[in-house]
Each structure stands twice: as C-alpha cells, then as structure tokens.
DSSP file (Angstrom, degrees, kcal/mol; ACC not computed):
  #  RESIDUE AA STRUCTURE BP1 BP2  ACC     N-H-->O    O-->H-N    N-H-->O    O-->H-N    TCO  KAPPA ALPHA  PHI   PSI    X-CA   Y-CA   Z-CA
    1    1 A M              0   0    0      0, 0.0     3,-0.1     0, 0.0     0, 0.0   0.000 360.0 360.0 360.0 127.2  -42.9   47.6  140.8
    2    2 A G        -     0   0    0      1,-0.2     3,-0.1     8,-0.0     5,-0.1  -0.164 360.0 -72.6 -79.4 173.2  -42.2   48.0  144.5
    3    3 A A    >   -     0   0    0      6,-0.3     3,-2.2     1,-0.2     5,-0.4  -0.279  67.2 -81.1 -61.3 151.4  -39.3   50.1  146.1
    4    4 A E  T 3  S+     0   0    0      1,-0.3    -1,-0.2     2,-0.1     0, 0.0  -0.289 117.8  11.4 -55.1 131.4  -35.9   48.8  145.7
    5    5 A G  T 3  S+     0   0    0     -3,-0.1    -1,-0.3     1,-0.1    -2,-0.1   0.567  96.0 108.4  78.1   9.0  -35.2   46.1  148.2
    6    6 A S  S X  S-     0   0    0     -3,-2.2     3,-1.9    -4,-0.0    -2,-0.1   0.631  71.5-141.8 -94.9 -12.6  -38.8   45.8  149.3
    7    7 A D  T 3  S-     0   0    0     -4,-0.3     3,-0.1     1,-0.3    -3,-0.1   0.809  70.3 -57.9  57.0  30.3  -39.4   42.4  147.7
    8    8 A G  T 3  S+     0   0    0     -5,-0.4    -1,-0.3     1,-0.3     2,-0.2   0.526 108.2 129.2  83.0   3.0  -42.9   43.5  146.7
    9    9 A K    <   -     0   0    0     -3,-1.9     2,-0.4    -6,-0.1    -1,-0.3  -0.592  57.6-125.9 -95.6 157.5  -43.9   44.2  150.3
   10   10 A T        -     0   0    0     -2,-0.2     2,-0.4    -3,-0.1    -8,-0.0  -0.837  23.3-164.8 -98.7 133.3  -45.5   47.3  151.7
   11   11 A F        -     0   0    0     -2,-0.4     2,-0.5     2,-0.0    -5,-0.0  -0.964   1.1-161.8-118.5 137.7  -43.6   48.9  154.7
   12   12 A L        -     0   0    0     -2,-0.4     2,-0.6     2,-0.0    -2,-0.0  -0.984   6.0-161.2-123.5 124.2  -45.3   51.4  157.0
   13   13 A A        -     0   0    0     -2,-0.5     2,-0.5     2,-0.0    -2,-0.0  -0.922  12.7-172.7-100.6 115.2  -43.5   53.7  159.3
   14   14 A F        -     0   0    0     -2,-0.6     2,-0.4     2,-0.0    -2,-0.0  -0.927   4.2-179.6-116.9 122.2  -45.8   55.1  162.0
   15   15 A V        -     0   0    0     -2,-0.5     2,-0.4     2,-0.0    -2,-0.0  -0.971  10.8-169.5-125.9 129.9  -44.5   57.8  164.3
   16   16 A Q        +     0   0    0     -2,-0.4     2,-0.3     3,-0.0     3,-0.1  -0.964  21.5 161.0-114.8 137.0  -46.3   59.6  167.2
   17   17 A S        +     0   0    0     -2,-0.4     3,-0.1     1,-0.1    -2,-0.0  -0.925  36.1  69.6-146.9 170.0  -44.7   62.6  168.7
   18   18 A G        +     0   0    0      1,-0.3     2,-0.3    -2,-0.3    -1,-0.1   0.408  61.4 133.0  99.7  -0.4  -45.5   65.6  170.8
   19   19 A Y        -     0   0    0     -3,-0.1    -1,-0.3     2,-0.0     2,-0.2  -0.641  42.2-150.2 -83.1 141.7  -46.2   63.9  174.1
   20   20 A V    >   -     0   0    0     -2,-0.3     3,-2.4    -3,-0.1     4,-0.1  -0.587  34.4 -92.5-101.1 168.6  -44.6   65.3  177.2
   21   21 A D  G >  S+     0   0    0      1,-0.3     3,-1.1    -2,-0.2     4,-0.2   0.803 124.3  53.6 -55.2 -35.7  -43.6   63.3  180.3
   22   22 A D  G 3  S+     0   0    0      1,-0.2    -1,-0.3     2,-0.1     3,-0.1   0.459 106.4  56.4 -84.1   2.7  -46.8   63.8  182.2
   23   23 A E  G <> S+     0   0    0     -3,-2.4     4,-2.4     1,-0.1    -1,-0.2   0.199  70.1 110.4-112.3  16.7  -48.8   62.5  179.1
   24   24 A L  H <> S+     0   0    0     -3,-1.1     4,-2.6     1,-0.2     5,-0.2   0.866  75.8  54.1 -61.4 -39.3  -47.0   59.1  178.9
   25   25 A D  H  > S+     0   0    0      2,-0.2     4,-1.9     1,-0.2    -1,-0.2   0.926 110.4  47.8 -59.2 -44.1  -50.2   57.1  180.0
   26   26 A S  H  > S+     0   0    0      1,-0.2     4,-2.5     2,-0.2    -2,-0.2   0.893 110.3  52.0 -65.0 -41.0  -52.1   58.9  177.1
   27   27 A A  H  X S+     0   0    0     -4,-2.4     4,-2.7     1,-0.2    -1,-0.2   0.925 109.0  50.5 -65.6 -41.4  -49.3   58.1  174.6
   28   28 A A  H  X S+     0   0    0     -4,-2.6     4,-2.1     1,-0.2    -1,-0.2   0.888 109.1  51.3 -64.4 -38.0  -49.5   54.4  175.6
   29   29 A Q  H  X S+     0   0    0     -4,-1.9     4,-2.1     2,-0.2    -1,-0.2   0.909 111.8  45.9 -63.0 -45.8  -53.2   54.3  175.2
   30   30 A H  H  X S+     0   0    0     -4,-2.5     4,-2.3     1,-0.2    -2,-0.2   0.912 111.2  53.7 -65.7 -37.1  -52.9   55.8  171.6
   31   31 A E  H  X S+     0   0    0     -4,-2.7     4,-2.4     1,-0.2    -2,-0.2   0.906 110.5  46.4 -62.2 -44.2  -50.1   53.4  170.8
   32   32 A A  H  X S+     0   0    0     -4,-2.1     4,-2.1     1,-0.2    -1,-0.2   0.895 112.7  50.7 -66.1 -38.8  -52.3   50.4  171.9
   33   33 A G  H  X S+     0   0    0     -4,-2.1     4,-2.2     2,-0.2    -2,-0.2   0.899 111.4  46.4 -63.3 -45.1  -55.2   51.7  169.9
   34   34 A W  H  X S+     0   0    0     -4,-2.3     4,-2.9     2,-0.2     5,-0.2   0.885 110.0  52.9 -64.8 -43.9  -53.2   52.2  166.8
   35   35 A L  H  X S+     0   0    0     -4,-2.4     4,-2.2     1,-0.2    -2,-0.2   0.918 111.4  47.6 -62.1 -41.1  -51.5   48.7  167.0
   36   36 A A  H  X S+     0   0    0     -4,-2.1     4,-1.9     2,-0.2    -2,-0.2   0.914 112.3  48.9 -63.1 -43.1  -54.9   47.1  167.3
   37   37 A S  H  X S+     0   0    0     -4,-2.2     4,-2.2     2,-0.2    -2,-0.2   0.910 111.8  48.6 -62.2 -42.8  -56.3   49.1  164.4
   38   38 A L  H  X S+     0   0    0     -4,-2.9     4,-2.4     1,-0.2    -1,-0.2   0.878 110.0  52.4 -65.1 -37.1  -53.2   48.2  162.2
   39   39 A A  H  X S+     0   0    0     -4,-2.2     4,-1.9    -5,-0.2    -1,-0.2   0.856 111.0  47.3 -67.2 -33.1  -53.6   44.5  163.1
   40   40 A E  H  X S+     0   0    0     -4,-1.9     4,-2.5     2,-0.2    -2,-0.2   0.879 109.9  52.5 -73.1 -35.8  -57.3   44.6  162.1
   41   41 A L  H  X S+     0   0    0     -4,-2.2     4,-2.2     2,-0.2    -2,-0.2   0.930 111.2  46.9 -62.0 -46.6  -56.4   46.4  158.9
   42   42 A K  H  X S+     0   0    0     -4,-2.4     4,-2.2     1,-0.2    -2,-0.2   0.922 113.3  49.1 -65.0 -41.7  -53.8   43.6  158.1
   43   43 A R  H  X S+     0   0    0     -4,-1.9     4,-2.3     1,-0.2     5,-0.2   0.923 108.6  54.4 -58.7 -45.2  -56.5   40.9  159.0
   44   44 A M  H  X S+     0   0    0     -4,-2.5     4,-1.9     1,-0.2     7,-0.2   0.920 112.0  42.5 -60.0 -47.6  -59.0   42.6  156.8
   45   45 A H  H  < S+     0   0    0     -4,-2.2    -1,-0.2     1,-0.2    -2,-0.2   0.854 114.0  51.4 -72.7 -31.7  -56.6   42.6  153.7
   46   46 A E  H  < S+     0   0    0     -4,-2.2    -1,-0.2    -5,-0.2    -2,-0.2   0.856 115.7  40.6 -70.6 -34.9  -55.5   39.0  154.4
   47   47 A L  H >< S+     0   0    0     -4,-2.3     3,-1.7     1,-0.2    -2,-0.2   0.752  85.1 179.7 -87.0 -25.3  -59.1   37.6  154.6
   48   48 A G  G ><  +     0   0    0     -4,-1.9     3,-1.5     1,-0.3    -1,-0.2  -0.406  69.4   2.4  65.1-130.3  -60.5   39.6  151.8
   49   49 A D  G 3  S+     0   0    0      1,-0.3    -1,-0.3    -2,-0.2    -2,-0.1   0.654 129.1  63.5 -66.5 -16.8  -64.2   38.9  151.2
   50   50 A D  G <  S+     0   0    0     -3,-1.7    -1,-0.3    -6,-0.1    -2,-0.2   0.538  78.7 118.4 -84.7  -5.5  -64.3   36.5  154.2
   51   51 A W    <   +     0   0    0     -3,-1.5    -7,-0.1    -7,-0.2    -8,-0.0  -0.356  36.1 176.2 -64.1 137.1  -63.4   39.4  156.6
   52   52 A T        -     0   0    0     -2,-0.0     2,-0.1     0, 0.0    -2,-0.0  -0.974  36.7-103.4-132.7 140.0  -65.9   40.2  159.3
   53   53 A P        -     0   0    0      0, 0.0     2,-0.1     0, 0.0   -13,-0.0  -0.364  33.3-115.3 -66.6 142.2  -65.2   42.9  162.0
   54   54 A L        -     0   0    0     -2,-0.1     2,-0.3     1,-0.1   -14,-0.0  -0.472  30.9-132.3 -69.6 146.5  -64.2   41.8  165.4
   55   55 A T        -     0   0    0     -2,-0.1    -1,-0.1     1,-0.1     0, 0.0  -0.760  21.4-172.3-100.9 151.3  -66.6   42.8  168.1
   56   56 A T        +     0   0    0     -2,-0.3     2,-0.3     2,-0.1    -1,-0.1   0.209  45.1 125.1-121.7  13.0  -65.8   44.4  171.3
   57   57 A E        -     0   0    0      6,-0.0    -2,-0.1     7,-0.0     3,-0.0  -0.559  46.2-152.1 -77.4 136.4  -69.3   44.2  172.9
   58   58 A L    >   -     0   0    0     -2,-0.3     3,-2.5     1,-0.1     6,-0.2  -0.774  31.1 -88.4-106.2 150.4  -69.5   42.5  176.3
   59   59 A P  T 3  S+     0   0    0      0, 0.0     3,-0.1     0, 0.0    -1,-0.1  -0.338 117.9  22.9 -56.3 134.9  -72.4   40.7  177.7
   60   60 A G  T 3  S+     0   0    0      1,-0.3     2,-0.3     2,-0.1     5,-0.1   0.381  84.7 146.1  89.8  -5.4  -74.6   43.2  179.5
   61   61 A D    X>  -     0   0    0     -3,-2.5     4,-1.1     1,-0.1     3,-0.7  -0.536  48.9-140.4 -69.9 125.3  -73.2   46.1  177.5
   62   62 A D  H >> S+     0   0    0     -2,-0.3     4,-0.8     1,-0.2     3,-0.6   0.848  99.9  55.3 -53.9 -40.7  -76.1   48.6  177.2
   63   63 A A  H 34 S+     0   0    0      1,-0.2     3,-0.5     2,-0.2    -1,-0.2   0.846 106.2  52.0 -59.1 -36.3  -75.1   49.4  173.5
   64   64 A A  H <4 S+     0   0    0     -3,-0.7    -1,-0.2     1,-0.2    -2,-0.2   0.746 106.2  53.9 -73.8 -24.8  -75.3   45.7  172.6
   65   65 A E  H <<        0   0    0     -4,-1.1    -1,-0.2    -3,-0.6    -2,-0.2   0.637 360.0 360.0 -88.4 -13.4  -78.8   45.3  174.0
   66   66 A E     <        0   0    0     -4,-0.8    -1,-0.2    -3,-0.5    -2,-0.1   0.532 360.0 360.0 -78.7 360.0  -80.5   48.2  172.0
C-alpha cells in the first residue's frame, strides 16, 4: 500500500546543498549528471529485461578502441 495520496506512485525528493556562490558551475554540473542518471534509472525500470545501457563513447574515443 502506497503513501496516502500517492496513487501508488513513487516520489523522490532530491536535494543538493552546501555549494557557495563561487561553486555554482560545479553545482550545475552535478545537477546535470544526477538528472541524466535518474532519467536512465527510470528508463531501466520502464524497459525491464529489454533495457540496455546508453553509450557515451564517441568515434575515435581511445577507450572505445581498446
């Protein structure tokens, strides 16, 4: 049984704190990374056994050629 008013859905509250004004670029990079990771987690659960990870390798990437 889910939380009252949740209609059986899961809600996630994600908070990042502790950044000071001169670290706003770092905070934005962390936020972008977390948003991408959460989107991939959602995708994984929606696709189930059909899920395969997205690749970020670019043509000519040394790691991809090894």
